[in-house]
Structures are given as structure tokens and as C-alpha cells.
C-alpha positions in Angstrom: 0.0 0.0 0.0 1.4 3.4 -1.0 1.6 6.2 1.5 1.4 5.9 5.3 -1.3 4.4 7.5 -2.6 6.8 10.2 -4.7 5.1 13.0 -7.2 7.3 14.8 -8.8 5.8 18.0 -11.9 7.6 19.2 -11.8 8.0 23.0 -15.6 7.9 23.4 -18.2 10.3 24.7 -19.8 10.4 28.2 -20.6 6.7 28.2 -23.9 7.2 29.9 -25.1 3.6 29.4 -21.9 2.3 31.2 -22.6 4.5 34.3 -21.4 4.2 37.1 -18.3 2.6 35.6 -17.8 5.9 33.6 -18.3 8.2 36.6 -14.6 8.9 36.9 -13.3 7.5 33.6 -14.0 7.4 29.9 -15.3 4.2 28.3 -11.9 3.2 26.8 -10.4 3.5 30.2 -12.8 0.9 31.8 -10.8 -2.1 33.1 -11.3 -5.4 31.3 -9.9 -8.9 32.0 -8.5 -7.9 35.4 -5.4 -6.1 34.3 -6.2 -4.4 30.9 -8.2 -1.3 29.8 -10.6 -1.4 26.8 -8.3 1.0 24.8 -5.6 -1.7 25.0 -7.6 -3.8 22.5 -7.5 -1.5 19.4 -4.0 -0.2 20.2 -2.7 -3.8 20.5 -4.5 -4.8 17.3 -2.9 -1.9 15.5 0.6 -2.7 16.8 0.2 -6.4 16.0 -0.8 -5.4 12.5 2.4 -3.5 12.0 0.9 -0.1 12.2 3.1 2.5 13.9 1.4 5.9 13.9 -1.5 5.9 16.3 -3.5 8.8 17.7 -6.0 8.5 20.6 -8.6 11.3 20.6 -10.1 12.1 24.1 -12.5 14.4 25.7 -14.7 13.2 28.6 -13.2 12.0 31.9 -9.9 11.6 30.2 -7.4 11.8 33.1 -7.4 8.1 33.8 -7.1 7.3 30.1 -4.3 9.8 29.6 -2.4 8.4 32.6 -2.7 4.8 31.2 -1.6 5.7 27.7 1.5 7.7 29.0 2.5 4.8 31.3 1.9 2.0 28.8 2.9 3.2 25.3 6.1 5.4 25.4 7.6 6.1 22.0 9.4 3.0 20.7 12.6 4.0 19.0 13.6 0.9 17.1 10.3 0.5 15.2 9.3 4.2 15.5 6.0 3.3 17.0 4.1 6.2 18.6 0.8 6.4 20.4 -0.1 10.1 20.6 -2.8 11.6 22.8 -5.0 14.3 21.2 -7.2 15.9 23.8 -10.2 18.2 23.1 -8.9 21.7 22.9 -10.2 25.2 22.3 -8.4 27.3 19.7 -8.9 30.6 17.9 -10.5 28.6 15.0 -12.6 26.3 17.2 -14.0 27.5 20.5 -16.3 24.4 21.0 -15.6 21.0 22.5 -16.1 17.9 20.3 -19.7 17.6 19.1 -19.4 14.0 18.0 -17.0 11.4 16.5 -16.6 13.2 13.1 -16.2 16.5 14.8 -13.4 15.1 17.0 -11.5 13.9 13.9 -12.1 17.1 12.1 -10.8 19.4 14.8 -7.5 17.5 15.0 -6.9 17.2 11.2 -3.8 19.5 11.3 -2.1 17.1 13.8 -2.2 14.0 11.5 -0.1 15.7 8.8 -1.9 13.8 6.1 -0.6 13.4 2.6 -2.7 12.7 -0.4 -1.4 9.1 -0.6 -2.1 8.4 3.0 -4.8 6.0 4.3 -6.7 6.7 7.5 -8.0 3.9 9.7 -10.6 5.0 12.3 -11.3 2.8 15.3 -13.5 2.9 18.4 -11.8 2.6 21.8 -14.5 0.6 23.5 -14.9 -2.6 21.6 -13.7 -6.1 22.4 -12.4 -8.1 19.4 -9.2 -9.2 17.7 -8.5 -8.2 14.1 -5.5 -8.0 11.8 -6.1 -4.6 10.2 -3.8 -5.5 7.3 -6.6 -7.6 5.9 -9.1 -4.8 5.8 -6.4 -2.4 4.4 -5.6 -5.0 1.7 -9.3 -5.3 0.9 -9.6 -1.5 0.7 -6.6 -1.3 -1.7 -7.8 -4.2 -3.9 -11.3 -2.6 -4.3 -9.7 0.8 -4.9 -12.3 2.0 -2.4 -12.6 5.6 -1.3 -14.2 4.4 2.0 -14.3 0.9 3.5 -16.6 0.0 6.5 -16.0 -3.1 8.5 -19.3 -5.0 9.0 -20.4 -7.9 11.0 -23.5 -10.1 10.6 -26.2 -9.5 13.2 -29.7 -10.9 13.9 -32.9 -9.1 13.4 -33.3 -8.3 17.1 -29.9 -6.6 17.1 -30.4 -4.2 14.2 -31.8 -1.3 16.3 -28.4 -1.0 17.9 -26.3 -0.5 14.7 -26.0 1.2 11.4 -27.3 -1.4 8.9 -26.1 -1.5 5.3 -27.2 -3.0 2.0 -24.3 -4.3 -0.2 -23.9 -5.9 -3.6 -22.2 -9.2 -4.2 -19.1 -7.1 -5.2 -19.2 -5.7 -1.6 -20.1 -2.2 -2.7 -22.4 -0.5 -0.2 -25.6 0.9 -1.8 -27.6 2.0 1.3 -27.0 2.7 4.9 -29.7 2.6 7.6 -28.8 4.1 11.1 -30.2 2.1 14.1 -33.6 1.2 12.6 -36.5 -0.4 14.3 -36.5 -4.1 13.4 -40.0 -4.0 11.8 -39.2 -1.0 9.5 -38.5 -2.3 6.0 -36.2 -4.9 7.4 -36.5 -7.5 4.6 -35.0 -5.0 2.2 -31.8 -5.1 4.2 -31.6 -8.8 4.9 -28.4 -10.3 3.6 -29.3 -12.0 0.2 -28.1 -15.5 -0.6 -25.6 -14.3 -3.2 -23.8 -12.3 -0.5 -23.9 -15.2 1.9 -22.2 -17.4 -0.7 -19.7 -14.7 -1.6 -18.6 -14.1 2.0 -19.2 -17.7 3.3 -21.6 -16.4 6.0 -23.5 -18.8 8.4 -26.3 -20.3 6.4 -28.0 -21.6 9.5 -29.3 -18.1 10.5 -31.8 -17.1 7.8 -32.3 -13.5 9.0 -28.9 -11.8 9.1 -28.1 -8.2 8.5 -24.7 -6.4 8.0 -24.0 -4.0 10.8 -21.3 -1.3 11.0 -18.6 -2.1 13.5 -17.5 1.5 13.8 -14.2 0.7 11.9 -13.6 2.9 8.9 -10.8 3.1 6.3 -10.6 6.4 4.2 -8.4 7.7 1.5 -7.0 10.8 3.2 -8.3 13.3 0.5 -11.8 11.7 0.8 -11.8 12.0 4.6 -10.7 15.6 4.4 -13.5 16.4 1.8 -16.1 14.7 3.9 -15.1 16.7 7.0 -15.4 20.1 5.2 -18.9 20.5 6.5 -20.2 20.6 10.1 -21.4 17.0 10.4 -20.9 15.9 14.0 -21.1 12.1 13.8 -19.8 9.4 11.4 -22.7 6.9 11.7 -25.6 9.3 11.4 -24.1 11.9 9.0 -20.7 11.3 7.4 -21.1 7.6 6.4 -24.4 8.1 4.6 -23.0 11.0 2.6 -19.8 9.0 1.8 -21.9 6.2 0.4 -23.8 8.6 -1.9 -20.7 10.5 -3.2 -17.9 8.0 -3.2 -17.0 4.3 -3.8 -17.9 2.7 -0.4 -17.3 -1.0 0.3 -18.2 -3.3 3.2 -15.5 -5.6 4.6 -17.3 -8.5 6.3 -15.7 -9.6 9.6 -17.1 -13.0 10.6 -15.5 -13.4 14.0 -16.1 -12.4 17.6 -16.8 -8.7 18.2 -18.5 -7.0 21.2 -19.5 -3.4 21.6 -18.9 -2.7 25.4 -21.6 -0.1 25.5 -23.8 -1.2 28.4 -23.4 -2.6 31.9 -24.9 -6.0 30.7 -22.6 -6.2 27.7 -19.6 -5.4 29.8 -20.6 -7.9 32.5 -21.4 -10.7 30.0 -18.2 -10.2 28.0 -16.2 -10.2 31.3 -17.7 -13.4 32.6 -17.3 -15.0 29.2 -13.5 -14.5 29.5 -13.5 -17.1 32.4 -14.7 -19.9 30.2 -12.3 -22.7 29.2 -12.5 -21.6 25.5 -13.8 -18.0 25.5 -14.9 -16.2 22.4 -12.1 -13.6 23.0 -8.8 -15.1 24.2 -6.0 -13.2 25.9 -3.7 -16.3 25.7 -2.4 -15.9 22.2 1.4 -15.5 22.1 1.4 -14.2 18.5 -1.2 -11.5 19.2 -0.3 -10.0 22.6 -2.6 -7.6 24.2 -0.3 -4.9 25.6 -1.0 -3.0 28.9 0.8 -1.2 31.6 3.7 -3.1 33.3 3.1 -2.7 37.0 5.8 -5.0 38.4 3.5 -6.4 41.1 4.4 -9.2 43.4 3.1 -12.8 42.7 -0.3 -13.7 44.0 -0.4 -14.9 47.6 -3.0 -17.6 48.2 -3.3 -18.6 51.9 -6.1 -20.9 51.0 -8.4 -20.8 48.0 -10.8 -22.8 45.9 -10.8 -21.3 42.4 -13.0 -22.5 39.4 -12.9 -20.7 36.1 -11.3 -17.5 37.4 -9.1 -14.9 35.8 -6.7 -13.9 38.6 -4.6 -10.8 38.1 -1.3 -9.8 39.6 -0.6 -8.9 43.2 -3.7 -10.5 44.8 -4.0 -11.9 48.3 -6.6 -14.6 48.8 -7.2 -16.0 52.3 -9.3 -19.3 52.4 -11.8 -18.1 49.8 -14.1 -19.7 47.2 -14.2 -17.9 43.8 -16.1 -19.2 40.7 -16.7 -17.8 37.2 -15.2 -14.4 38.1 -12.6 -11.9 37.1 -10.3 -10.7 39.9 -8.4 -7.5 39.2 -4.9 -6.4 40.3 -4.1 -6.0 44.0 -7.4 -7.6 45.0 -7.6 -8.6 48.7 -10.3 -11.2 49.6 -10.4 -12.3 53.2 -11.2 -15.6 55.0 -14.5 -17.4 54.4 -15.7 -15.1 51.5 -17.5 -16.6 48.5 -17.6 -14.8 45.1 -19.5 -16.1 42.1 -20.1 -14.7 38.6 -18.6 -11.3 39.5 -16.1 -8.8 38.3 -13.8 -7.5 41.0 -11.6 -4.7 39.6 -9.1 -4.6 42.4 -7.2 -1.7 43.7 -4.9 1.1 42.5 -2.6 0.7 45.5 -2.0 -1.3 48.7 -3.3 0.5 51.7 -0.4 -0.1 54.0 2.8 -2.1 54.4 0.6 -4.9 55.7 -2.1 -5.4 53.0 -3.2 -8.7 54.6 -4.5 -6.9 57.7 -8.1 -7.7 58.8 -9.7 -4.4 57.7 -9.1 -2.0 54.9 -9.1 -2.1 51.1 -10.6 -5.2 49.6 -13.4 -7.7 50.7 -13.9 -8.7 54.3 -14.5 -12.0 56.0 -17.5 -14.3 55.4 -19.0 -12.3 52.6 -21.3 -13.7 49.8 -21.1 -11.9 46.5 -22.8 -12.9 43.2 -23.7 -11.3 39.9 -21.8 -8.2 40.9 -19.3 -5.6 39.5 -17.1 -4.1 42.2 -15.1 -1.1 41.0 -11.7 -0.2 42.2 -10.6 0.8 45.7 -13.7 -0.5 47.4 -13.8 -1.4 51.1 -16.3 -4.2 51.9 -16.8 -5.1 55.5 -17.3 -8.5 57.1 -20.5 -10.6 56.7 -21.7 -8.5 53.7 -24.1 -10.1 51.2 -24.5 -8.8 47.7 -26.9 -11.2 46.1 -29.9 -9.1 44.8 -32.1 -11.8 46.2 -35.2 -9.7 45.4 -34.3 -9.7 41.7 -34.4 -5.9 41.3 -33.7 -4.8 37.7 -33.0 -1.1 38.2 -32.1 0.9 41.3 -30.0 3.9 42.4 -28.9 3.8 46.0 -26.4 5.8 48.1 -23.5 3.4 47.7 -24.6 1.0 44.9 -26.5 0.8 41.7 -28.4 -2.0 40.0 -28.6 -2.2 36.2 -30.4 -5.1 34.4 -30.2 -7.1 37.6 -26.5 -6.6 38.0 -25.3 -4.9 41.2 -22.5 -2.3 40.7 -20.4 -1.0 43.7 -18.9 2.2 42.5 -15.2 3.2 42.8 -14.1 4.1 46.4 -17.3 3.1 48.1 -17.2 1.6 51.7 -19.8 -1.0 52.7 -20.2 -1.5 56.5 -20.2 -4.8 58.2 -23.4 -6.8 57.7 -24.6 -4.8 54.7 -27.2 -6.8 52.6 -28.0 -5.8 49.0 
């Protein structure tokens, strides 16, 4: 491919549907898999694809994300790999903050130093998937496309969450339908048999639609031309106009991909990671997911029964039972506690020189915790039960939230001895 590849990773908006996990951080900074952040996924995919010039665009609650990027991805001299942060800024030309994904890319155009022969790959910072971007870039070049959109087959009940497109057997996109209601003209957008055959899609699912994954490839001049207006968002405004004016093609990705946009999607994707053969696998030596090197001590298990658990570095477990759960860095779980189907994000620090002491950061003695997300730096007392036995679907309380039946304990909360939720 002629020219350079510039990778732009969108740092996300307010992330309201992931609240309260996004109270103090942006969506890409949300911890995943015990020791990673969501933004590590697209950055690692890019590095593993041999792409060296990466920009991360940020705005809301960006302090945690900035700190993580700075500590994890310093400039790498030998391969000249750089991950550069571009925060929202007010200038003489632009006094407003970002108004959407397209506006974020537009306002930083001078920083990319684009040449006419360059190609721009735009990614979201809050998706869980593994992709070799060289394949979509090769597809883009072979089709001589102006714009390429990565697509994934979805069922009819899922179409309302995505931009849905109609494509020819040649893969050229002819129409784009942003987050439609499933009953609205759906048959016109169903994947026809010719396209199923061309892309070897699963024939067992008769009602499949091609959804945008929020991964775009642009010829640099085409991107610049599309951003000359005031359109705020790629999905709602820029992409439909690109399909009308330019040669737009759909690259079909037929593997695991998850948009971590809601509490339930985050929870389910996290618990899936604990399965023996999860749909997303961190244990691939040729496709490492990079993250911050913390140099933590080995885990100390004074007694534990663990079944299907992702256990991160620097944890202390004292005669506990943990099943189907993700346990984050520096987690402390004290004697007699049982944890099932939960995500424990761990701690940013050890509280004292004796982190195994009976009280303090971590989870106390004889607790029962199930179907729960515990954010960082939480103190849970002894004999606490977090079970949602009443089956409450939605609730906002002083020190916890319930979303879709999942209990969330926000960052830094303290639950007193004997608390029952």
C-alpha cells in the first residue's frame, strides 16, 4: 500500500449507558480482563498489525485514560511506534468542544499531517475483538475504495443498535440505515443468498443483516473532503454521505466482536472470559494484548478454591471460594468469603505495608457476592451479602446501583459490616 497508514482511535463520549463505571473515567479506560483497559484492545490490534502511527482522541473524563496511555505506550525508537494523545482543545478557530465522532476527527486534522497518498484507519476505543487490520487495508486497496466500512452479521433483534447497510455481491455499499426499528422495511436489508455465498456467512441463520462495527478506512483526501462541513457524527451523517458520493465498500468480519456499551454487555463479556474456551482469548502468544507493566508481586493464596477464574497480579486470597469471576490487580479477599459470577476490579494501591490486615481495602471476611461488579478501591466489611435476592432490575442507592439485575459497587465506596444488597 502506498503512503502511510494513520490510525485514529476515538476515545468515546460520556458513556452514559456504562454508568457508574464511567463516573470517573471514559469508556476506553474501563478495566477489562482484570489487568487491561478497553483501549488496549484497538492499540494492540494496531501494533500487532504492524501499524506504527496511532492517535488517541479524548474528551470526557480523560485523566485516567491519559495516565494509562502515557505509562503504557512510550515512543518505541527501534520500530518508530508512537501512540499520541490528542485531547479536546479550544483554539482561535474552534472554541467548542467535540460535538461527535466526526467533529473530533475534524478538529485535529492538522495534527495528523496527512498526505494525499495516506490512508486513515478510524477505530472505536471501547470494543472487544481481535483483528489483523492488514486484511481490511488490503481489501480497501484491492477494491480501490474511497471508503471501507468493517461490517459484522447480526440478527434481526440486534439491528436497532447498529448502522445497517445493504451491499452488492461485489461488496459495494448501496444504502445505509442508522439504528432502525426491526420491523421497518427490514426485509430489504436482509443479507441475500448471493452475498452469503460470496462471504461464506453462516447459512443456519436465515435472518442476518450487515452492521457497521465503527471501523472505517478512508483515503486521506476523501476524509478531508467529507469533513469540510459541520457534520458531527460518522454513523448518522458522514457515512451516509460517503456512500452517496464515493465508492464505499463493506468488509465482512465473521468473528467475535462485542461493543462494550452497556453494563450488561460489559458484564457478560467479562464473565465469558473465564470460560475454558472463551470467544475472546488473551492467551495468544502471537497476538499479545499490551497493557501497563506494573511490576507487582506474585499472588499470595493462603487458601483458596478457584474455578474458572481470571486472577490478576498482586492479589491476596485467604481461604476463599471464587467461581466464574474476574479478579483485578491487588485484590484482597479475606477468609470465608465466596464470590461467584462477579467482576472485582481490584485496587490502584496497597493501603499499608501490611495489605493482609483484617480491615481496609478489599473484601472482608465471610461475605457472599454474586452477579456483581465491584469497581476499584472499594472497602467491603465483614459478613456482607451482595446477592440481589429480590431480583431488582434497576435501582439507584447511596452506595450501589443495579442495572439489568447486576449490582454495581462504584469506585471508592465503603460498605459497612453486615450490609445486605
